[in-house]
FIKOL-486268 format. One line per 2 residues: for each residue x, y, z of C-alpha. Coordinates in steps of 0.05 Angstrom, whole numbers, plus 5000, padded with zeros to 4 digits. Last residue first. Layout:
% FIKOL-486268
X Y Z | ...
END
This chain:
% FIKOL-486268
4885 6552 0563 | 4827 6579 0603
4780 6573 0543 | 4796 6497 0537
4778 6489 0609 | 4714 6524 0597
4693 6479 0543 | 4715 6417 0581
4673 6440 0640 | 4611 6453 0596
4620 6386 0563 | 4622 6352 0629
4564 6387 0655 | 4526 6366 0592
4545 6295 0603 | 4523 6297 0674
4455 6325 0657 | 4446 6275 0601
4462 6216 0643 | 4398 6212 0680
4385 6139 0697 | 4458 6117 0699
4478 6180 0735 | 4426 6169 0788
4443 6096 0796 | 4517 6106 0801
4509 6165 0848 | 4466 6119 0892
4524 6068 0895 | 4574 6124 0913
4528 6150 0968 | 4519 6080 0994
4595 6069 0997 | 4604 6131 1037
4541 6123 1083 | 4555 6050 1095
4628 6067 1116 | 4605 6127 1159
4556 6079 1196 | 4615 6035 1214
4623 5963 1193 | 4642 5913 1250
4665 5846 1228 | 4638 5778 1250
4666 5734 1196 | 4635 5668 1182
4674 5623 1141 | 4673 5582 1077
4605 5609 1052 | 4567 5566 1002
4563 5595 0934 | 4502 5632 0903
4502 5702 0931 | 4574 5730 0937
4605 5676 0891 | 4555 5693 0835
4571 5769 0846 | 4646 5755 0842
4638 5713 0780 | 4594 5769 0750
4652 5818 0751 | 4699 5768 0717
4649 5752 0661 | 4631 5825 0649
4706 5841 0639 | 4709 5795 0579
4649 5834 0551 | 4684 5898 0562
4746 5873 0529 | 4704 5855 0466
4673 5924 0468 | 4741 5959 0473
4770 5919 0413 | 4705 5935 0373
4714 6008 0393 | 4789 6007 0369
4769 5972 0305 | 4716 6025 0289
4764 6085 0304 | 4795 6095 0236
4732 6085 0193 | 4685 6120 0241
4725 6180 0254 | 4702 6229 0309
4632 6198 0311 | 4661 6132 0330
4699 6161 0389 | 4636 6199 0412
4590 6137 0410 | 4641 6095 0447
4651 6144 0500 | 4576 6160 0506
4557 6085 0512 | 4614 6070 0560
4597 6128 0607 | 4523 6112 0604
4536 6039 0617 | 4581 6052 0676
4531 6099 0707 | 4482 6045 0721
4414 6029 0684 | 4444 5991 0648
4505 5942 0651 | 4572 5972 0638
4611 5919 0674 | 4637 5972 0725
4565 5992 0735 | 4548 5919 0749
4607 5915 0799 | 4585 5977 0835
4515 5955 0841 | 4534 5885 0864
4581 5913 0917 | 4528 5957 0944
4480 5898 0948 | 4531 5855 0981
4545 5909 1030 | 4472 5914 1048
4463 5838 1052 | 4525 5823 1094
4527 5749 1111 | 4482 5731 1054
4517 5774 1001 | 4586 5748 1028
4565 5675 1015 | 4631 5661 0979
4669 5727 0970 | 4732 5701 1002
4730 5643 0952 | 4746 5691 0895
4817 5704 0926 | 4834 5762 0971
4859 5722 1031 | 4886 5765 1083
4960 5783 1087 | 4943 5859 1094
4904 5846 1156 | 4828 5853 1157
4793 5868 1094 | 4718 5856 1081
4713 5931 1093 | 4767 5943 1042
4730 5902 0991 | 4669 5942 1003
4706 6005 0996 | 4742 5980 0934
4673 5967 0901 | 4643 6034 0922
4705 6076 0904 | 4713 6038 0838
4641 6048 0821 | 4642 6122 0838
END
């Protein structure tokens, strides 16, 4: 969901395939497009694994289950994954800072359809709901994996 929302916003920023996609492109985006900026922020914070979004719940349960399976063997792997997650937070936050705190380089007057807002908004809403109530989704995942194992 976070990937769908973030790439959806970046696609809406789009234009031609030769368009600038550097960090400067995001300068002032949150002020020019407040709703899209909020949706992009939610998706990036989820990708970073910040609570209360789904990305945090996903990383937490993944790391917990990996450690429970074999702490001695998997601890270096989880530590490596946590360090990489922290590095990723820096890059996600750079985009958010650019969107809200940097001076905009240009003013684009692009049209965004209602369907785009609904799609990206639904993905961002799902990130919040899954992040706040992860247990229902974790249980559904366990049931699905149990049933898939029975089918084999």
